[in-house]
N, C-alpha and C positions, 0 to 999 in steps of 0.2 A: 438542092432542095428547092421545091417550088414555093415562091413567096405568096402565090395565089391560094394556097391551101389554107384551110381553116387551121387556127392555132393548135387545136387538139390533134389534128393529123400531123402537123409539123412536129409536135412534141413527141408523138408515138414513133414517127420516123427517126427522129434524133436519138431517142432512148434506145431503140432497136439497134441502130448503128453503133452507138457507144457501148452498149451491153455486149455486142458481138466482138468489138475490137479491144476494149479495155477490161471488160468483165463487169458483172454487176456491182461489186463491192467498190470499184474505182470509178463507176459512172455516177458522178454526183449530180444533184438537181441543178447546180449552177452550170455545169458543163452541158447538160441536157437542154437547159433553157437557152444557152448560148448557141448550141447547135440548131435549135428550132427558131432562132431569131426572135426571142421573146424574153421577158423578165421571169425570174423565179416566181414572183407573185402571180404572173399569168399562168405559169405551170400549175401552181396550187389552186387556181380557179377551176382547173379541169381534173386534177388528181389530188386526193387527200394526202398522199405520201408517196415516197419512192417505191414502197412495196406495192401499192395499188397500181402504180405505173408499170412495174414489172409484170404484174399479173395481167394487165390490159395488153401489154406487148405480147405475152404468150398467147392470149385468147384472141387477139385481133390481128396479129402480124405473122403468125405461124400457121401451118396446115390445121384446118379446123375439124377435129374428130368428133366433137359433141354433136353438131348439127347432123353429121353423117349417121351417127348411132341413133339419134332421135328419129330421123326419117325412116331408117330401116326397122326400128322398133314399131313405129306406127303402121308400117305396112310389111308384116312378115309374109314370106312367101314371094316377094318381089325379087326378081332375078334368081340366079342359082345361089345356093348357099356358098359354094366355092367362090363364085364371083364376088359375093358380098364380103366374105372373110378376106379375100385378097385385097379388096379395096380398103377395108378396115386396116389391114396389116400395112398396106402401103402408106396410108395417111399417118398411121401411128409411127411407122419407121421414120418418115419425113419429119414429123413433129419432134420426136426425140432427138433426131440428128441435128435439127436446127436449135432446139432448146437446150441441149446439153452443154454447149460452150457458154451459154448465158447463165445457166443455173449452177454450173459446177462450183462457182465461188460461194454459193450459199453454204456449202458443206465445209468450207474453209474457215468460216467465221461463225461461231456459235450464236452470238447475239443477232447477227443478220439473219440466220436461219430461224431463230425464235420469232423475230419481228415479222418475218415472211409468213411463217406458219400461222401466227395470230391474224395477220391481215387476211390470209386465205379463209380462215374460220369466220371472220367477220363478214367477208364477201360471199360466203357460202360456196366456195370452190375449194379445189384441191386435187392432188394427184390420184386419189381414190375414185373420183367420178367417172373417168373413162372406163375403169374396171367395172363399176356399177352399171355404166351404160351398155357396155358390151354384154355383161351378164344379163340385163334386161332383154337385149335383142336376142340372145341365144335362148332365153326362156320363152320368148314370143315364137321363135321358130320350133322349139320343143312343143309348145301348145299346138302349133300348126302341123305337127307330125314330121317335121323335116330334121329333127334332132332326136336321137334316142331318148326314150322316157326316163332312163336312169343315168343319163349324162350329167356330170357335175359341171354346170354352166359357169359357176363362179371360178372354179379351177381352170377351166378352158379359157375364160376371159383373162385370168391372171397369167396363164401361160403365154397366150398370144401377145398381150401387151408387154409382159416382162421380157419376152424375147426381142421385141422391137426396141425396148429401152436398152437392153444389153448390147444390141447391135451398135448403138450409138456410143456406149461406154467402152466396149471392149476393142474397137478398131480405130486406128487413126485414119484420117481422110484418104491417105494413100491406098489403104487396103480395104476400105469400107465396102462390104458387099452392096451391089446395086439394089435400090429399093424394090423395084418391080420384080426381078426374079426371086429375091429374098421373100417378099410377101406372098408370091405365088407357091413357093415351096412350104412355107410356113402354113398357109391355109390349107394345102393339100394334106400336110401331116396332121393338122389338128382335125380336119374333117374326118379322117379315118377313125378317130377316137369318138367323134360325135354321132356317127351313123351306126 
């Protein structure tokens, strides 16, 4: 770890590493602070809670889906629909692949999951946002005439992102389908229903 990095960056790096190696439930703020080369008090100057730190790791250290969806929604008609859906599916597949090992422990501890859900609500974030973002993009493409007028964009968004999440959940690392061809096949299949 670079000692020249700002404390906030060192904390995020240490949290990410510990969450990947020991899991969210066992990554204590004390261990994260130690890995970042700072005190727990310094950690709490930057992050209100371990839950906030986890959310920041997800949003700042993993593939970033929200900015991609926002930029595509702002400019419907840019690129081909197939290229855009492939890029979205690739980013989503990589995000879920990298976040699943970290987030899996949430479901093993009811209180941890409850605290995490409450922190997400307070921060205005959550797993529903990518679906809503993709739905907004597909509605913009529908308004531009590139998606069928009767297409259920919410269902399409749910299918694409659900398949990407399932890829991370259903396969171990040895047999995980490669993100790029998986994303291309998924986009082509979904596109057939949208046109």
